[in-house]
C-alpha positions in Angstrom: -33.1 -58.0 0.8 -34.1 -60.6 3.3 -37.6 -62.0 3.3 -38.2 -60.7 6.8 -37.4 -57.1 5.7 -39.6 -57.6 2.6 -42.5 -58.7 4.8 -42.0 -55.8 7.1 -41.9 -53.2 4.3 -45.0 -54.6 2.5 -47.0 -54.7 5.8 -46.0 -51.2 6.7 -46.8 -49.8 3.3 -50.0 -51.7 2.4 -51.2 -53.3 5.7 -51.0 -57.0 6.4 -54.2 -58.1 4.7 -53.7 -56.0 1.6 -50.0 -57.0 1.3 -50.9 -60.7 1.5 -53.6 -60.2 -1.1 -51.3 -58.2 -3.4 -48.6 -60.8 -3.2 -51.0 -63.7 -4.0 -53.2 -62.1 -6.6 -51.6 -59.1 -8.3 -49.8 -60.2 -11.6 -47.0 -57.8 -12.4 -45.7 -57.7 -16.0 -42.4 -56.4 -14.7 -41.9 -59.7 -12.9 -42.6 -61.8 -16.0 -46.4 -61.8 -15.5 -46.1 -63.5 -12.1 -47.4 -62.6 -8.7 -45.0 -61.4 -6.1 -45.3 -64.7 -4.3 -44.6 -66.7 -7.5 -41.6 -64.5 -8.4 -40.1 -65.0 -4.9 -40.7 -68.7 -5.1 -38.9 -68.7 -8.5 -35.9 -67.1 -6.9 -36.4 -63.4 -7.7 -34.7 -61.1 -5.2 -37.4 -59.8 -2.8 -35.9 -56.3 -3.4 -36.9 -56.5 -7.1 -40.4 -57.6 -6.1 -40.6 -54.7 -3.6 -39.6 -52.2 -6.2 -42.1 -53.6 -8.7 -44.9 -53.2 -6.2 -43.7 -49.7 -5.3 -43.8 -48.6 -9.0 -47.2 -50.2 -9.5 -48.7 -48.3 -6.6 -46.7 -45.0 -7.1 -45.0 -45.3 -3.7 -42.6 -42.4 -3.4 -39.1 -43.5 -4.2 -37.8 -42.3 -0.8 -39.8 -45.2 0.8 -38.3 -47.9 -1.5 
């Protein structure tokens, strides 16, 4: 997944401000106890970050 697609999906699902906050502040155990932003900076595929966020917030799988 490209970063542009990741940004579009997070903004559509959570709204721009909330998505920015989640990526900066929410620590996800699934991502090695890192925030989404840290995981992406460390080279984790944005698709894995997206799926971790979806699971954390019970986003229906058809929107993953």
